[in-house]
PLY file of the C-alpha trace (Angstrom):
ply
format ascii 1.0
element vertex 160
property float x
property float y
property float z
element edge 159
property int vertex1
property int vertex2
end_header
12.49 13.89 -29.21
12.49 11.49 -26.27
10.53 12.34 -23.18
11.62 9.78 -20.58
9.51 11.26 -17.78
6.34 11.04 -19.87
7.24 7.50 -20.98
7.68 6.46 -17.35
4.29 7.93 -16.41
2.57 6.19 -19.35
4.13 2.84 -18.43
3.27 3.31 -14.74
-0.34 4.07 -15.67
-0.59 0.99 -17.92
0.97 -1.15 -15.19
-1.42 0.17 -12.55
-4.47 -0.42 -14.78
-3.39 -4.06 -15.02
-2.65 -4.52 -11.32
1.12 -4.19 -11.66
1.62 -1.77 -8.82
3.03 -2.15 -5.31
-0.55 -2.25 -3.99
-2.08 -4.76 -6.44
0.80 -6.98 -7.48
0.00 -10.65 -6.92
-3.56 -9.92 -5.78
-5.54 -8.64 -8.75
-5.79 -8.72 -12.54
-2.97 -10.28 -14.51
-0.77 -11.10 -11.51
-3.45 -13.05 -9.69
-2.26 -16.51 -8.62
-4.65 -18.12 -11.13
-2.47 -16.79 -13.95
0.88 -17.93 -12.53
2.62 -20.13 -15.09
4.66 -23.19 -14.25
7.45 -21.75 -16.44
9.96 -19.29 -15.05
12.57 -16.97 -16.51
16.05 -17.66 -15.15
18.38 -14.65 -15.09
22.02 -14.63 -14.06
23.06 -11.41 -12.35
26.45 -9.72 -11.98
27.22 -11.65 -8.80
26.78 -14.95 -10.76
23.58 -15.59 -8.82
20.77 -17.13 -10.90
17.24 -16.17 -9.92
14.09 -17.91 -11.18
11.51 -15.21 -11.87
7.77 -15.97 -11.95
5.80 -15.61 -15.16
2.10 -14.69 -15.25
0.06 -15.19 -18.44
-3.52 -14.26 -19.28
-5.76 -13.03 -22.05
-8.92 -11.09 -22.74
-11.05 -12.35 -25.62
-14.05 -11.02 -27.49
-15.48 -11.81 -30.91
-13.47 -8.92 -32.38
-10.09 -9.31 -30.68
-7.82 -11.27 -28.40
-5.26 -9.53 -26.22
-2.55 -11.66 -24.66
-0.56 -10.53 -21.64
2.65 -11.86 -20.11
4.32 -10.53 -16.97
7.80 -11.45 -15.80
8.18 -10.57 -12.12
11.75 -9.26 -11.73
11.24 -8.12 -8.14
14.28 -8.50 -5.89
14.45 -7.36 -2.25
10.94 -5.85 -2.29
11.80 -3.46 -5.15
8.92 -4.12 -7.53
10.14 -4.55 -11.10
8.38 -6.27 -13.95
8.34 -6.80 -17.69
4.99 -6.64 -19.44
4.42 -8.03 -22.94
1.14 -7.31 -24.77
0.00 -8.83 -28.06
-3.30 -7.97 -29.78
-4.33 -9.83 -32.93
-1.88 -9.00 -35.73
-0.43 -5.86 -34.15
3.26 -5.80 -33.14
4.30 -6.99 -29.71
4.58 -4.21 -27.11
7.16 -4.73 -24.36
7.51 -2.59 -21.25
9.80 -2.75 -18.27
9.30 -0.75 -15.11
11.02 -0.65 -11.77
9.57 1.19 -8.81
13.08 1.59 -7.34
14.34 5.16 -7.42
16.35 6.06 -10.51
15.78 2.87 -12.50
15.16 3.15 -16.21
11.80 2.53 -17.86
11.58 0.78 -21.22
8.80 0.76 -23.83
9.55 -1.12 -27.03
7.73 -2.65 -29.96
8.85 -5.73 -31.89
8.73 -5.61 -35.67
10.34 -8.33 -37.79
11.78 -9.95 -34.64
13.67 -6.77 -33.73
12.79 -4.52 -30.84
12.98 -0.75 -30.99
11.91 2.13 -28.79
8.19 2.83 -29.23
7.35 6.33 -30.40
5.38 8.51 -28.00
2.26 8.30 -30.20
2.34 4.48 -29.97
2.76 4.66 -26.20
-0.26 6.96 -25.92
-2.39 4.79 -28.21
-1.64 1.69 -26.13
-2.49 3.53 -22.91
-5.81 4.67 -24.38
-6.58 1.18 -25.67
-5.84 -0.48 -22.32
-8.00 2.08 -20.49
-10.90 1.40 -22.88
-10.59 -2.37 -22.60
-10.34 -2.33 -18.80
-13.42 -0.08 -18.63
-15.44 -2.77 -20.43
-15.04 -5.09 -17.44
-14.13 -8.13 -19.56
-13.12 -11.36 -17.85
-9.49 -12.43 -17.67
-8.74 -15.95 -18.90
-5.76 -18.28 -18.54
-3.40 -18.34 -21.53
-1.68 -21.58 -22.51
0.25 -20.68 -25.68
2.64 -17.88 -24.72
6.12 -18.81 -25.94
6.21 -15.92 -28.46
5.42 -13.47 -25.65
7.99 -15.10 -23.33
10.69 -14.86 -25.99
9.90 -11.17 -26.52
10.02 -10.53 -22.78
13.48 -12.06 -22.64
14.70 -9.42 -25.12
14.21 -6.67 -22.55
15.22 -8.77 -19.52
18.72 -9.23 -20.89
19.43 -5.51 -21.24
0 1
1 2
2 3
3 4
4 5
5 6
6 7
7 8
8 9
9 10
10 11
11 12
12 13
13 14
14 15
15 16
16 17
17 18
18 19
19 20
20 21
21 22
22 23
23 24
24 25
25 26
26 27
27 28
28 29
29 30
30 31
31 32
32 33
33 34
34 35
35 36
36 37
37 38
38 39
39 40
40 41
41 42
42 43
43 44
44 45
45 46
46 47
47 48
48 49
49 50
50 51
51 52
52 53
53 54
54 55
55 56
56 57
57 58
58 59
59 60
60 61
61 62
62 63
63 64
64 65
65 66
66 67
67 68
68 69
69 70
70 71
71 72
72 73
73 74
74 75
75 76
76 77
77 78
78 79
79 80
80 81
81 82
82 83
83 84
84 85
85 86
86 87
87 88
88 89
89 90
90 91
91 92
92 93
93 94
94 95
95 96
96 97
97 98
98 99
99 100
100 101
101 102
102 103
103 104
104 105
105 106
106 107
107 108
108 109
109 110
110 111
111 112
112 113
113 114
114 115
115 116
116 117
117 118
118 119
119 120
120 121
121 122
122 123
123 124
124 125
125 126
126 127
127 128
128 129
129 130
130 131
131 132
132 133
133 134
134 135
135 136
136 137
137 138
138 139
139 140
140 141
141 142
142 143
143 144
144 145
145 146
146 147
147 148
148 149
149 150
150 151
151 152
152 153
153 154
154 155
155 156
156 157
157 158
158 159
């Protein structure tokens, strides 16, 4: 059974923990200017207009794990929208898309064997719990240089 309202709230909470909210975007956490990549994602829209979207990349590292984050800023006309890709060690990629515009759809997918599928509610909850625990540790964000796998995964959900 799909619960789209709960999925949207889980994704919004994860986004807000990472600074991906109308208040924090571009100022804190993973969207801070220090993590802005020189690569962009170019998307052609229905009106044949191509927009270059900013990409932010960062990571949190400890002796036990490395978590890599990639954000594609899809904001147009002040309607905050973003794609978030998270990769931890050997776990599958988690991809989320959220728009703060009224009525827009929220996505939460995992990538297994190079194919994305809707993440089950239990996976969504586990990721939310994990992100809350990691953020509570107060670990330092670092720049990420090798992010092509994350960028490719993010493109999967951008093209929907």
